[in-house]
N, C-alpha and C positions, 0 to 999 in steps of 0.2 A: 784142449781148450776148455778147461773146467772153471776158469775165472768167471765171476758174475759179470754179465753184460748189462749196461744201463743206457738205454736209448736216450733217456732224458739228459743224462750227463753229456753224452756225445753231442746232442743238438746244442745244449747250452755252451759247451766248449767251442764248437765251430762258429756259432753266431756271436755270442757275447765276448768270449775271450779272443778269438782270432779276428773277428770283424769289428769288434768294439761297438756292437749295437746291443742295448739293453734287451734282455730276452726273458720271458716269463712263461711258465707252464699254465695254460688254461685261462688265467686271469691275473690281474695285478691290482693290489689295493694301495700301492704307493702313489704319491704324486708323480704322474708320468712326465718324464722328459721325452721328447720325441726327436727323431723317430725311435720306434721301439718295435719289438716282435712279440707276438703271443702265439704259442703253438699248442697243438693237442694231438693225441694219438686217436685216430678214428677206428682202427682195427688192428688186432694183433693175433696172429695164428701160427701154429706150428705147421710146417710144410716139409716137402722133400723126403717123403717116406723111403727108407732104405733098410732092409733087413728088419722090418717091423718096428723101426724107430724113426722118429722125425729127426732130421739132421739140420734143420734151420727154422728160424722164426722170421716171419714177414710182418713188417709194420707198415700201415698206411697212416700218413699223417698230414695235417694241415699246418702251414706256417703262414702267418699273416703279418705283413709289415704295415704298421700304421705311421702316418706322417702328415704334416700340415704344409710343409714347404715344397713347392713343385720341384726344387732341385734334388729332393730326396726320392723322387719317383724311381730313379734308376738303381737305387740301393738293392731292389729285388734281384737285379741281375748279378750283383756281387754275392748275395745269399745263394741264389741258384747255382752259380759257378762253384762256390765253396762246397756246397753239399754234393753236387755231381762229382767233384774231384775226390770226394770221400765216399764214393760208392752208393750214394742215394740216386734213385731214378726219378727224374722229373716227369710228372704225369700231365700237368697243365696248370693254368692260373687264370684268375679273373680279377677285375677291379671291384672295390667296395666303397661305400660311403658309411661313415659313422651313423648308427641308427638314431642318435639323438639330433642329427642334423635335419633341417627342413627341406633338404634336397635342392637348395638354390646356391649359386656360387658365393653369395654373401654370407650364408649361414653354415656352410660346411665346416665342422670342427676338425674332422680327420678324414683323410683319404686312406684307402687300404688296398693292398695287393695280396690276395689269398693264393698261395701256391700249394699244390698237392704233390706229395712225394711218396715213394715206397722205399723201404730199406730192408734188405735181407741179411740177417745175421746167421752165420753158420755155427750151430751148436757143436757139431763135431764134423770132421772131414773124413 
């Protein structure tokens, strides 16, 4: 297993290409269509010490679905299912409101669902 592993590419492929939801790493400067996803890596570490070598990398990541239409609320379940099917471990989730909103039903620009996952990539077996 010497090929380069790219966690960013894996996430983009699963969410953007397979689920057809626009997906961005950390931020987006484009005019946003919605719903969309922004994700980031919170932590990356080498683990699984064996014969004085680490045999895997563990990533902790946040994936946030942003949307304005209530019908899009359940898209997070599709994202969760797709990632779990591809060996991501779901840690938990919570709801968000866009920080530019006044926190009233009439002024909310975006609703969000932040999901925490971990992913373990084996460097060698």
